C-alpha positions as CSV (number, residue, x, y, z in Angstrom):
1,M,-186.5,159.2,67.4
2,A,-189.0,157.8,69.9
3,E,-188.6,154.2,70.8
4,Q,-190.7,152.0,68.6
5,P,-190.0,148.4,69.6
6,V,-190.8,145.8,66.9
7,T,-192.8,143.0,68.4
8,T,-192.0,139.5,67.1
9,R,-194.7,137.0,66.5
10,R,-195.2,134.5,69.3
11,D,-194.3,131.6,67.0
12,N,-194.9,129.1,69.8
13,P,-192.5,126.3,69.5
14,A,-193.6,123.6,71.9
15,W,-192.3,124.1,75.5
16,W,-190.3,120.9,75.3
17,Q,-188.4,122.2,72.2
18,A,-187.6,125.5,74.1
19,V,-186.2,123.4,76.9
20,L,-184.6,120.4,75.1
21,F,-182.6,122.3,72.4
22,P,-181.1,125.0,74.6
23,A,-180.3,122.2,77.1
24,M,-178.3,120.5,74.4
25,A,-176.6,123.7,73.5
26,G,-175.8,124.4,77.1
27,G,-174.5,120.9,77.7
28,L,-172.4,121.0,74.6
29,G,-171.0,124.5,75.3
30,W,-170.4,124.1,79.0
31,G,-168.9,120.6,78.4
32,I,-166.5,122.1,75.9
33,R,-165.8,124.9,78.3
34,G,-164.3,122.3,80.6
35,Q,-161.2,122.0,78.4
36,Y,-160.7,125.8,78.0
37,G,-161.9,127.3,81.3
38,H,-162.3,130.7,82.8
39,E,-164.2,133.6,81.4
40,T,-163.5,133.1,77.7
41,G,-164.3,129.4,77.9
42,A,-167.7,130.1,79.5
43,M,-168.6,132.3,76.6
44,I,-169.0,129.3,74.3
45,A,-172.0,128.1,76.3
46,G,-173.5,131.6,76.3
47,L,-173.1,131.8,72.6
48,L,-174.6,128.4,71.8
49,V,-177.6,128.8,74.2
50,S,-178.5,132.3,73.2
51,L,-178.2,131.5,69.5
52,T,-180.5,128.5,70.0
53,L,-183.0,130.6,71.9
54,A,-183.0,133.4,69.3
55,L,-183.6,130.8,66.5
56,L,-186.5,129.3,68.3
57,L,-188.2,132.4,69.8
58,C,-187.1,135.5,67.8
59,P,-188.0,134.4,64.2
60,R,-189.0,137.9,62.9
61,A,-186.3,140.0,64.4
62,S,-183.6,141.5,62.2
63,S,-180.2,139.9,62.0
64,L,-178.6,142.8,63.8
65,S,-181.0,142.9,66.7
66,V,-180.5,139.1,67.2
67,A,-176.7,139.4,66.9
68,R,-176.7,142.2,69.5
69,A,-178.8,140.2,72.0
70,V,-176.7,137.1,71.5
71,A,-173.4,139.0,71.8
72,W,-174.5,140.6,75.1
73,A,-175.5,137.2,76.5
74,T,-172.3,135.7,75.3
75,V,-170.1,138.3,77.0
76,A,-172.1,138.2,80.2
77,M,-171.7,134.4,80.5
78,G,-168.0,135.1,81.0
79,F,-168.4,137.2,84.1
80,G,-168.8,134.2,86.4
81,G,-165.5,132.8,85.2
82,T,-163.8,135.0,87.8
83,M,-165.1,132.8,90.6
84,T,-163.0,129.9,92.0
85,Y,-164.9,126.7,92.5
86,G,-162.5,123.8,92.4
87,Q,-162.1,123.7,96.2
88,T,-165.8,124.1,96.7
89,I,-166.3,121.0,94.6
90,G,-163.6,119.4,96.7
91,L,-165.8,119.8,99.8
92,T,-168.3,117.4,98.3
93,Q,-165.9,114.7,97.0
94,N,-162.3,114.9,98.2
95,P,-161.2,111.7,100.0
96,G,-161.0,113.4,103.3
97,M,-164.5,114.7,102.9
98,I,-166.3,111.4,102.1
99,G,-168.9,110.7,104.7
100,N,-168.8,114.4,106.0
101,W,-172.4,115.4,105.4
102,E,-171.8,118.9,106.7
103,A,-169.0,119.5,104.2
104,L,-171.2,118.1,101.4
105,S,-174.1,120.4,102.3
106,W,-171.8,123.4,102.6
107,G,-170.1,122.7,99.3
108,M,-173.4,122.2,97.5
109,L,-174.7,125.5,99.0
110,G,-171.6,127.2,97.7
111,L,-172.0,125.7,94.2
112,A,-175.7,126.8,94.2
113,I,-174.7,130.4,95.1
114,K,-171.9,130.5,92.6
115,G,-173.9,128.9,89.8
116,G,-176.9,131.2,90.3
117,I,-174.7,134.3,90.1
118,W,-172.9,133.0,87.0
119,I,-176.0,132.2,85.0
120,G,-178.0,135.2,86.5
121,F,-175.7,137.6,84.6
122,T,-176.5,135.8,81.3
123,G,-180.2,135.9,82.0
124,V,-180.3,139.7,82.7
125,F,-178.2,140.7,79.7
126,L,-180.1,138.3,77.4
127,G,-183.3,139.9,78.7
128,M,-181.9,143.3,78.1
129,G,-181.2,142.3,74.5
130,V,-184.7,141.0,73.7
131,G,-187.0,143.1,75.9
132,G,-187.4,146.1,73.6
133,V,-185.7,148.6,75.9
134,R,-183.1,150.8,74.2
135,Y,-179.7,150.9,76.0
136,R,-177.3,153.5,74.7
137,P,-173.5,153.0,74.6
138,L,-172.8,155.7,77.3
139,E,-175.6,154.2,79.5
140,V,-174.0,150.7,79.2
141,L,-170.6,152.2,80.1
142,L,-172.0,153.9,83.2
143,L,-173.9,150.7,84.1
144,M,-170.7,148.6,83.8
145,L,-168.8,151.1,85.9
146,G,-171.6,150.9,88.5
147,L,-171.3,147.1,88.4
148,L,-167.5,147.3,89.0
149,G,-168.1,149.6,92.0
150,A,-170.7,147.2,93.4
151,Y,-168.3,144.3,92.8
152,F,-165.5,145.9,94.8
153,L,-167.9,146.8,97.6
154,G,-169.3,143.3,97.7
155,A,-165.9,141.7,97.7
156,L,-164.9,144.0,100.6
157,L,-168.0,143.0,102.6
158,L,-168.3,139.3,101.8
159,N,-165.0,138.1,100.5
160,S,-162.6,139.8,103.0
161,P,-160.4,139.4,104.9
162,F,-158.2,137.0,103.1
163,D,-155.0,136.3,105.0
164,P,-154.2,132.6,104.9
165,E,-150.8,133.1,106.5
166,H,-152.6,134.2,109.7
167,R,-155.6,131.9,109.0
168,R,-157.9,134.9,108.6
169,L,-160.6,134.1,106.0
170,P,-164.0,135.6,105.1
171,W,-166.9,134.7,107.5
172,I,-168.8,133.1,104.6
173,Y,-166.2,131.0,102.7
174,F,-166.8,128.0,100.3
175,S,-163.2,126.9,99.7
176,A,-160.7,124.8,101.7
177,T,-160.3,125.9,105.3
178,W,-158.8,124.5,108.5
179,Y,-162.4,124.0,109.8
180,W,-162.8,121.1,107.4
181,E,-159.1,120.0,107.5
182,P,-157.8,121.0,111.0
183,N,-154.6,118.9,110.7
184,A,-153.7,120.0,107.2
185,T,-150.1,121.4,106.8
186,A,-150.2,122.4,103.2
187,L,-153.6,123.9,102.9
188,E,-153.8,126.6,100.2
189,P,-157.1,128.6,100.5
190,R,-158.1,130.5,97.4
191,P,-159.5,134.1,97.3
192,E,-163.2,134.1,96.5
193,S,-165.1,136.7,94.5
194,W,-168.7,135.5,94.6
195,G,-169.7,138.3,97.0
196,G,-168.5,140.9,94.7
197,L,-170.3,139.4,91.7
198,L,-173.4,139.0,93.8
199,F,-173.5,142.7,94.4
200,A,-172.8,143.4,90.8
201,L,-175.6,141.1,89.6
202,A,-178.0,142.8,92.1
203,T,-177.0,146.2,90.7
204,A,-177.7,145.0,87.1
205,I,-181.1,143.6,88.0
206,V,-182.2,146.7,89.9
207,Y,-181.0,149.0,87.2
208,S,-182.6,147.1,84.3
209,G,-185.7,145.8,86.0
210,V,-186.5,148.7,88.3
211,R,-184.9,151.8,87.0
212,R,-185.4,151.0,83.3
213,K,-188.6,149.0,83.8
214,D,-187.2,146.2,81.6
215,G,-189.5,143.4,82.7
216,L,-187.9,140.7,80.6
217,A,-184.4,141.5,81.9
218,L,-185.8,141.0,85.4
219,R,-187.6,137.8,84.7
220,M,-184.7,136.3,82.7
221,A,-182.3,137.2,85.5
222,L,-184.5,135.2,87.9
223,W,-184.6,132.2,85.5
224,G,-180.8,132.5,85.1
225,L,-180.4,132.4,88.9
226,L,-182.7,129.3,89.0
227,G,-180.8,127.6,86.3
228,G,-177.5,128.1,88.0
229,I,-178.8,127.3,91.5
230,L,-180.1,123.9,90.2
231,G,-177.4,123.3,87.6
232,F,-174.1,123.6,89.4
233,P,-175.0,121.4,92.4
234,G,-177.2,119.2,90.1
235,G,-174.2,118.4,87.9
236,Q,-171.9,117.9,90.9
237,C,-174.4,115.4,92.4
238,L,-173.2,112.9,89.7
239,Q,-169.5,113.4,90.5
240,A,-170.1,113.4,94.3
241,F,-172.2,110.2,94.1
242,H,-169.5,108.5,92.2
243,A,-166.9,109.6,94.8
244,W,-169.0,108.6,97.8
245,N,-170.2,105.2,96.4
246,P,-167.2,103.6,94.6
247,E,-168.4,100.1,95.3
248,L,-171.4,100.6,93.0
249,F,-169.1,101.1,90.1
250,R,-167.1,97.9,90.5
251,S,-169.5,95.4,88.9
252,G,-171.4,94.9,85.7
253,L,-171.0,97.3,82.8
254,W,-169.3,99.9,85.1
255,T,-166.2,97.7,85.4
256,W,-165.5,98.6,81.8
257,L,-167.2,102.0,81.5
258,D,-166.1,103.7,84.8
259,P,-162.4,103.8,84.0
260,N,-163.3,105.7,80.8
261,M,-165.6,108.2,82.5
262,N,-164.4,111.8,83.0
263,W,-166.8,112.6,85.9
264,W,-165.7,116.2,86.1
265,N,-166.6,116.8,82.5
266,W,-169.9,115.0,83.0
267,M,-170.6,117.4,85.9
268,E,-169.9,120.3,83.6
269,T,-172.1,118.9,80.8
270,T,-175.0,118.3,83.2
271,F,-174.6,121.8,84.6
272,G,-174.7,123.3,81.2
273,A,-177.8,121.2,80.2
274,I,-179.8,122.2,83.3
275,M,-179.0,125.9,83.0
276,G,-179.7,125.9,79.2
277,G,-183.0,124.2,79.8
278,A,-183.9,126.7,82.5
279,L,-183.1,129.7,80.3
280,G,-185.1,128.2,77.5
281,L,-188.2,127.5,79.7
282,G,-188.0,131.0,81.2
283,L,-187.9,132.7,77.8
284,W,-190.6,130.5,76.4
285,L,-192.9,131.3,79.3
286,N,-192.2,135.0,78.8
287,R,-192.3,134.9,75.0
288,A,-195.1,137.4,74.8
289,R,-192.7,140.0,76.2
290,I,-190.1,139.5,73.5
291,R,-189.7,142.8,71.6
292,M,-186.7,143.5,69.4
293,L,-185.8,147.1,68.6
294,A,-185.8,148.1,65.0
295,D,-182.3,148.7,63.7
296,S,-183.1,152.4,63.1
297,D,-183.9,152.8,66.8
298,V,-180.4,151.8,67.9
299,P,-177.8,154.5,68.2
300,V,-174.7,153.9,66.0
301,S,-171.2,154.8,67.0
302,S,-168.8,155.9,64.3
303,G,-166.6,153.4,62.5
304,A,-163.5,155.1,64.0
305,V,-164.8,154.6,67.6
306,G,-165.6,151.0,66.9
307,A,-162.1,150.4,65.4
308,I,-160.4,152.0,68.4
309,L,-162.5,149.9,70.8
310,L,-161.7,146.7,68.8
311,S,-158.0,147.5,68.8
312,A,-158.0,148.2,72.5
313,H,-159.9,145.0,73.4
314,L,-157.9,142.7,71.2
315,A,-154.6,144.1,72.6
316,L,-155.8,143.6,76.2
317,L,-157.3,140.2,75.4
318,I,-154.2,138.9,73.7
319,G,-152.0,140.4,76.5
320,S,-154.1,138.6,79.1
321,E,-155.2,135.3,77.6
322,I,-152.3,134.5,75.2
323,M,-149.2,136.4,76.2
324,D,-150.1,136.3,79.9
325,I,-148.5,139.7,80.6
326,P,-148.8,140.2,84.4
327,A,-149.5,143.9,84.1
328,I,-152.5,143.2,81.9
329,S,-153.7,139.9,83.4
330,S,-153.8,141.4,86.9
331,F,-156.9,143.4,85.9
332,Y,-158.2,142.1,82.6
333,D,-158.7,138.6,84.0
334,L,-161.6,140.0,86.0
335,G,-164.7,139.1,83.9
336,L,-166.5,142.4,84.5
337,I,-163.5,144.4,83.3
338,M,-163.0,142.2,80.3
339,G,-166.7,142.8,79.4
340,V,-166.7,146.6,79.5
341,I,-165.4,147.4,76.1
342,P,-167.3,144.7,74.2
343,L,-170.7,145.5,75.8
344,V,-170.3,149.2,75.1
345,A,-169.2,148.6,71.6
346,I,-172.0,146.1,70.9
347,A,-174.6,148.6,72.1
348,G,-173.5,151.1,69.5
349,G,-171.9,149.2,66.7
350,R,-173.4,147.5,63.7
351,F,-170.3,145.3,63.0
352,W,-169.3,144.7,66.6
353,P,-172.0,142.2,67.5
354,Y,-170.9,139.9,64.7
355,L,-167.2,140.4,65.7
356,A,-168.0,139.6,69.4
357,I,-169.9,136.5,68.5
358,L,-167.5,135.1,66.0
359,P,-163.7,136.0,65.9
360,I,-163.5,137.6,69.4
361,T,-165.0,134.6,71.1
362,M,-163.1,132.2,68.9
363,L,-159.6,133.8,69.4
364,P,-158.7,132.4,72.9
365,I,-160.3,129.1,72.2
366,A,-158.4,128.5,69.0
367,Y,-155.1,129.6,70.7
368,K,-155.6,127.3,73.7
369,T,-156.3,124.4,71.3
370,V,-153.0,125.0,69.5
371,F,-151.2,125.5,72.9
372,E,-152.5,122.1,74.1
373,L,-151.7,120.2,70.9
374,V,-148.4,121.8,69.9
375,D,-146.8,123.2,73.1
376,E,-148.2,121.0,75.9
377,K,-148.5,117.5,74.2
378,A,-146.4,117.9,71.0
379,A,-149.2,115.9,69.2
380,I,-148.8,117.8,66.0
381,S,-146.2,119.9,64.3
382,P,-146.2,123.7,64.9
383,V,-146.9,124.5,61.3
384,A,-149.8,122.1,61.0
385,G,-151.1,123.0,64.4
386,W,-151.2,126.7,63.9
387,T,-152.6,126.4,60.3
388,V,-155.4,123.9,61.1
389,Y,-156.4,125.0,64.5
390,F,-155.8,128.7,64.6
391,V,-155.3,130.4,61.2
392,A,-158.0,128.5,59.4
393,P,-160.7,128.8,62.1
394,M,-160.0,132.5,62.6
395,L,-160.1,133.2,58.9
396,L,-163.4,131.4,58.6
397,V,-165.2,133.1,61.5
398,S,-163.8,136.5,60.5
399,A,-165.1,136.0,57.0
400,A,-168.4,134.9,58.4
401,A,-168.6,138.0,60.5
402,V,-168.1,140.2,57.4
403,W,-170.6,138.2,55.5
404,F,-173.3,138.4,58.2
405,R,-172.8,142.1,58.4
406,L,-173.2,142.6,54.7
407,K,-176.3,140.4,54.7
408,A,-177.8,142.3,57.6
409,A,-177.4,145.5,55.5
410,E,-179.5,143.8,52.8
411,G,-182.2,143.0,55.3
412,Q,-181.4,139.5,56.4
413,D,-183.9,138.2,59.1
414,G,-182.8,137.0,62.5
415,R,-183.9,133.4,62.0
416,T,-181.6,132.9,59.0
417,F,-178.7,134.6,60.8
418,A,-179.3,132.6,64.0
419,C,-179.5,129.4,62.1
420,D,-176.4,129.9,60.0
421,A,-174.4,131.2,63.0
422,L,-175.5,128.3,65.2
423,L,-174.5,125.7,62.6
424,L,-171.1,127.4,62.1
425,C,-170.4,127.8,65.9
426,V,-171.6,124.3,66.9
427,W,-169.3,122.6,64.5
428,M,-166.3,124.9,64.8
429,Y,-166.2,124.4,68.6
430,W,-167.0,120.7,68.3
431,F,-164.1,120.4,65.9
432,L,-161.6,122.2,68.1
433,N,-162.7,120.3,71.2
434,F,-162.6,117.0,69.3
435,A,-159.0,117.8,68.4
436,F,-158.4,118.6,72.1
437,F,-159.8,115.1,72.8
438,R,-157.3,113.6,70.4
439,Y,-160.1,112.6,68.0
440,S,-161.6,110.1,70.4
441,W,-163.6,108.1,67.9
442,P,-165.9,105.5,69.6
443,W,-164.6,102.7,67.4
444,T,-161.0,103.2,68.5
445,T,-159.6,102.4,72.0
446,W,-161.7,104.3,74.5
447,T,-160.2,106.9,76.8
448,N,-161.8,109.1,79.4
449,R,-162.7,111.5,76.6
450,T,-164.7,109.1,74.6
451,P,-168.1,109.1,76.4
452,N,-168.2,112.9,76.5
453,G,-167.2,113.0,72.8
454,I,-170.1,110.8,72.0
455,I,-172.7,112.9,73.8
456,F,-171.2,116.1,72.3
457,A,-171.6,114.6,68.8
458,V,-175.2,113.6,69.6
459,F,-175.9,117.2,70.8
460,A,-174.3,118.7,67.8
461,V,-176.2,116.5,65.3
462,A,-179.5,117.2,67.1
463,L,-178.9,121.0,67.1
464,T,-178.0,120.8,63.4
465,A,-181.2,118.9,62.6
466,M,-183.3,121.5,64.5
467,A,-181.5,124.4,62.8
468,W,-181.7,122.9,59.4
469,K,-185.5,122.3,59.7
470,L,-186.1,125.8,60.9
471,R,-183.9,127.2,58.2
472,R,-186.2,125.8,55.5
473,L,-189.3,127.3,57.0
474,P,-190.6,130.7,55.8
475,V,-190.2,133.6,58.2
476,P,-193.6,133.8,60.0
477,E,-195.8,136.8,59.6
478,P,-197.0,138.7,62.7
479,A,-200.3,137.9,64.3
480,D,-203.2,140.2,63.4
481,H,-203.1,141.9,66.8
482,E,-199.4,142.7,66.6
483,N,-197.7,145.7,65.1
């Protein structure tokens, strides 16, 4: 069948809505990511931001087409989790770096590059999901293999050599080196991967934007780059300013508030808000280009193939994220490799998009919550911990995935799906994170989790109000000039 993209009505939410609500979703998701980390933690932000964007700007799309686009963006947000950035942040705020403007500038440049690459992947795959271009499963597989090849080439050219024992490091390096700390005796430089991911991102942009002429993928990649370039150093400016100017936080209200501020988590929350707002503005400005494929135009893999891919991915994900089996973690911790099976399966599956959005994204987060509360802190009994924070959430999101798939078969629209999925995901991740925060209610003794807990609750309530209002509106009809 020839490609017949279905054009959504340009429903025109105000520009500030398309910026504000994705910014809240990004701040909430990336702030929660701070407790969970790495590739799988970053997927929370990709999920919440892309669901919010779909709810605002894709009201007439089908449930399945929205789920596919959201799932791709969610998986892609995990790619950047491969990069190390703790020592890059250290260049801007560690005690030995205070007053060193050269180190501050270099660290901020490194964060801009790493942030741009990170969010650029989300932008390009989100654009691929909503731009009306059909990507077949085999094509996605070959694309991902091409990205992996580009990654290893980029890592070889830009992130090599790495031989700390003989003080041989890459010529462009954004982590701890003897250049910044010449007298350090216990310096532990970390291997960087931003160069490999830069080559992979460039490959994805060239393929989708040039080879496939997917204009929205190209434009959203650029907006993702901008969001990351501004967001990561923008968030770190708060933390670095605090580290460089401690005297400003020793008087007035700060004498009480500063000891309860988790400046690292505020950096993450700010980064997420900036990148979410940038993606929202970018998609709003390009809303006339949004075209969702009809379900009938998307190739469908057999159920057996989908089941095999699901079994393989879950086995590798559990082996890497939960059991930490070295033979599996050594390669499946690389975000690009972790994303191959899901992206291919999402491209050709009608159940897979819902599985990727809900139980697969939830699995490592629920486990890490239990690990923190039961194994690390012994804050709750094993039976209660596993029941409340793993079994119950996994059953709920798994049942929701089945429900959404059944409703999609009945013709559910994308707005209804995005609304219900957003409400479920916002409060499920807020709940798990709040448990991680030891239920830091503002009327109890404040800890360094309380301020973030308050802003997360504000974001969650605002997103709920937005979703609930849109949920009650009728699905808009297309404009007269649209098909």
